[in-house]
C-alpha positions, -999 to +999 in steps of 0.1 A: -271-338-313-299-313-314-305-296-281-343-302-286-336-340-286-322-337-251-354-323-237-377-345-216-409-351-235-440-339-217-460-365-198-492-373-216-520-382-191-535-416-195-570-418-209-594-435-185-631-442-188-652-416-172-685-419-153-715-396-153-718-380-118-756-383-115-774-356-135-748-330-128-734-331-163-699-338-149-679-367-162-655-381-135-629-407-131-637-436-108-614-422-081-611-386-069-584-371-048-595-361-013-577-329-003-584-332+035-548-341+040-534-309+024-519-285+049-522-311+076-503-343+069-492-332+034-473-300+028-474-280-003-444-295-021-457-330-015-492-320-025-479-307-059-462-341-065-494-359-057-516-338-079-492-342-108-491-380-104-529-382-099-537-362-131-509-379-152-526-412-143-557-399-160-579-390-130-597-357-130-614-346-098-598-331-067-620-325-037-613-300-010-632-277+014-628-242+029-625-258+063-597-283+054-562-275+068-542-278+100-559-295+129-561-278+163-553-242+173-567-214+152-556-221+116-562-197+088-592-209+067-588-226+034-552-239+037-561-270+015-578-248-011-549-224-012-524-252-019-546-266-046-550-231-061-512-225-063-508-259-080-536-251-105-518-219-114-483-234-116-493-265-135-516-249-161-539-279-157-571-260-146-590-271-177-580-308-172-592-309-136-626-308-120-624-288-087-649-297-060-650-278-028-674-273+001-688-246+024-711-244+054-688-254+082-671-226+103-640-217+083-637-180+089-657-150+101-693-151+086-688-183+066-707-208+087-741-220+077-761-219+045-776-184+046-774-164+014-747-141+029-727-170+042-728-189+009-718-159-011-689-151+012-677-187+013-678-191-025-660-158-031-633-169-006-629-203-022-626-188-057-599-165-045-579-192-027-583-216-056-572-189-081-600-198-105-631-183-119-655-212-113-660-242-090-670-273-109-688-289-080-699-269-049-712-289-019-730-278+012-707-294+038-733-297+065-770-291+067-782-258+083-817-263+098-817-227+111-818-213+075-848-218+052-839-241+024-854-217-001-829-191+009-800-215+002-816-225-030-819-189-042-782-182-033-771-212-053-792-203-082-777-168-084-741-183-083-749-208-110-763-180-132-732-160-126-710-190-137-692-191-104-703-227-098-713-254-123-730-281-102-743-285-066-740-313-041-747-319-004-728-337+023-740-347+058-777-342+051-804-366+062-823-383+034-854-363+043-836-329+043-818-338+011-851-346-007-869-316+006-842-293-006-842-308-041-880-307-043-880-269-039-874-269-076-902-288-094-879-295-123-850-306-101-829-282-122-793-271-119-800-251-087-810-282-068-785-307-053-774-332-079-747-350-060-746-367-026-713-371-008-712-394+022-690-416+042-692-451+026-669-481+027-668-518+033-670-513+070-698-486+067-715-505+039-750-497+052-746-459+051-761-456+016-793-477+022-815-449+037-807-427+007-815-453-020-852-443-025-842-406-030-812-416-052-834-436-075-862-410-077-841-379-079-812-392-100-784-382-077-748-390-082-728-404-053-693-397-041-680-419-013-656-402+011-638-421+039-635-449+013-609-467+033-624-459+067-596-435+077-570-461+066-584-490+086-592-510+054-556-508+043-548-532+071-523-510+089-544-510+121-548-544+136-542-539+173-541-511+199-504-506+194-509-497+157-531-467+165-500-447+174-486-451+138-506-422+123-521-388+132-556-401+129-550-435+145-573-428+175-603-422+151-602-458+140-601-473+175-639-482+174-632-503+143-609-527+161-639-549+169-645-586+161-664-575+130-637-551+119-610-577+123-631-602+103-634-577+075-596-573+075-591-611+073-615-613+043-596-585+026-564-604+033-578-635+016-590-616-015-557-598-017-536-630-016-559-647-042-557-617-067-522-605-059-534-570-049-533-550-016-562-549+009-567-512+000-571-520-037-596-548-028-616-525-005-618-498-032-627-523-059-656-535-037-668-500-032-667-491-069-687-522-077-716-511-056-748-500-074-752-462-073-717-453-064-701-431-091-668-421-075-647-429-044-625-402-029-591-413-017-563-395+002-526-402+000-496-388+017-469-401-006-465-412-042-461-449-035-494-449-015-511-430-043-500-454-070-513-483-049-547-467-045-550-456-082-545-492-093-579-501-078-597-480-105-591-509-130-595-538-106-627-559-110-636-584-083-655-616-093-686-627-076-668-650-052-646-622-039-676-598-036-696-624-017-668-631+006-664-594+015-701-590+019-704-619+044-675-606+064-691-571+066-724-584+079-733-568+112-728-587+144-757-608+156 
């Protein structure tokens, strides 16, 4: 037998439908990979496995930040970016993947804030750690009221012109500050924010409402992070004793309320009816919301990732959507 016949054929990524991410010009899969777990609850070897599985399944955007990495102590900045960068180099998949990263939080000397010097320093540091010549989507991680928005705008414009970033977004901005930053450019051109990233999920379903007028008027794309409410919507936290099961268990303690448990019961009902998991049902609800272009999901092992990715092709009928909406109504 020919030696060539014994070789394992290369994995061909699935071809999934892509969505326009607002007016950024980027086409994204319904789900993006959230790199906040890298260097914290996911080490490099596991991260490489997850990235391979994610891209082989046809998904195309990996989100990280220069501040993501180990929690506590005084970790080196950019641990998550560095892991992603080494995978990009090893895998040869840079041209198949959209890389999103963020700056503005304190992640190293001189990198906090949105001054021109801080933005340039942060972008250069991210490019080096990511081992790439461009960032597909660069987001301001937090607002910086101490810096004139015009200064940030000019820094972003220069980086776009140099080809170091392709599109811009904002996270943790108020609707008013987001709109005022965009309106610095009368044409709302590429140097203005084109994507909004915010915490949005079935439990936090109202988070998008204050932004809707700006979204409609300015044509922003929306990425939902915390899509599973730090794991609460998977159903693994149902009582106080469950909080000790994971590193971020304490962060979901406030969700163990009558309303939170009612949401879990509704997800259980939809899951049983459709033969899916609560996480899949919660993500399918999110992806069905008007204005939501992409949900960011994090996973720590391959089985969990496969479960989450199945939600990209799940469609909930009106009865299921209505049941979840009623369960998520605020108390009183």
